[in-house]
C-alpha positions as CSV (number, residue, x, y, z in Angstrom):
1,M,0.0,0.0,0.0
2,N,1.5,3.4,-0.9
3,L,1.9,6.2,1.6
4,F,-1.1,8.2,0.2
5,K,-3.4,5.2,0.7
6,R,-2.1,4.6,4.2
7,L,-2.7,8.3,5.2
8,Q,-6.1,8.2,3.6
9,A,-7.1,5.2,5.7
10,L,-6.2,7.1,8.9
11,L,-8.6,10.0,8.0
12,P,-12.3,9.9,8.9
13,A,-14.6,9.4,6.0
14,P,-16.1,12.7,4.6
15,P,-19.7,13.3,5.6
16,V,-22.5,11.8,3.4
17,L,-25.5,14.0,2.9
18,V,-28.9,13.0,1.8
19,G,-30.7,15.7,-0.2
20,R,-33.5,16.0,-2.8
21,V,-32.5,16.8,-6.3
22,L,-34.3,19.9,-7.5
23,A,-32.8,20.6,-10.9
24,H,-30.1,19.6,-13.4
25,H,-27.9,22.1,-15.2
26,D,-26.0,22.1,-18.5
27,D,-22.6,22.2,-16.8
28,D,-23.1,18.6,-15.4
29,T,-24.2,19.9,-11.9
30,S,-27.4,19.6,-9.9
31,T,-29.1,21.7,-7.3
32,V,-29.8,19.7,-4.2
33,S,-31.9,20.6,-1.1
34,L,-30.6,19.4,2.2
35,P,-33.8,18.7,4.3
36,A,-33.5,19.0,8.0
37,G,-32.7,15.8,9.8
38,Q,-31.6,13.8,6.7
39,A,-27.8,13.7,7.2
40,V,-26.4,10.2,7.2
41,A,-23.4,11.8,8.9
42,A,-23.0,15.3,10.4
43,Y,-23.4,18.2,8.0
44,D,-20.2,20.1,7.3
45,G,-20.0,23.1,9.6
46,Q,-20.4,25.4,6.5
47,L,-23.7,23.8,5.5
48,Q,-27.0,24.1,7.2
49,S,-30.0,21.7,6.9
50,G,-32.7,23.3,4.8
51,S,-30.2,25.0,2.5
52,L,-29.5,24.4,-1.2
53,I,-26.2,23.2,-2.6
54,R,-24.9,22.9,-6.2
55,V,-22.9,19.8,-6.7
56,R,-21.4,17.8,-9.6
57,G,-23.4,15.0,-11.2
58,R,-26.8,14.5,-12.8
59,N,-27.1,10.7,-12.3
60,V,-30.2,11.0,-9.9
61,A,-33.5,12.1,-11.3
62,V,-35.1,15.4,-10.3
63,G,-37.4,14.9,-7.4
64,Q,-35.5,11.9,-6.0
65,N,-33.2,11.7,-2.9
66,A,-29.5,11.5,-3.5
67,F,-26.4,10.6,-1.5
68,V,-23.9,13.5,-1.8
69,R,-20.2,13.3,-0.7
70,D,-17.5,15.8,-1.3
71,G,-19.7,17.9,-3.6
72,V,-20.6,15.0,-5.9
73,V,-23.9,13.2,-6.3
74,E,-23.0,9.5,-5.7
75,S,-26.2,7.6,-6.1
76,Q,-29.9,7.6,-5.4
77,A,-31.0,7.4,-1.8
78,P,-34.2,5.9,-0.4
79,D,-37.3,8.1,-0.5
80,V,-37.9,7.5,3.2
81,E,-36.0,9.3,6.0
82,P,-32.8,7.6,6.8
83,I,-32.9,5.7,10.2
84,E,-30.2,4.5,12.4
85,I,-30.1,0.7,12.8
86,T,-27.8,-1.2,15.1
87,V,-26.6,-4.5,13.6
88,G,-25.3,-7.1,15.9
89,R,-25.2,-7.5,19.6
90,V,-22.7,-6.6,22.3
91,V,-22.1,-9.5,24.7
């Protein structure tokens, strides 16, 4: 494993946001709304729930929820609000 990959493995993963795609643009970006309470991980300190962001990618249809990480639409998210589920058992 090279040094960059080793350092990358030590860093926490960037936050994943769940937002609703509102529009696609000609420059391969989309406008996404960040509804309150729909962060899979904490919102970046610069972003507030309820705000609009413009991110790269148009692979999720307008009106659908999308996972957004590092300013890029990654994939479609479920239409329901994300919930936290504990898998496994501590013994």
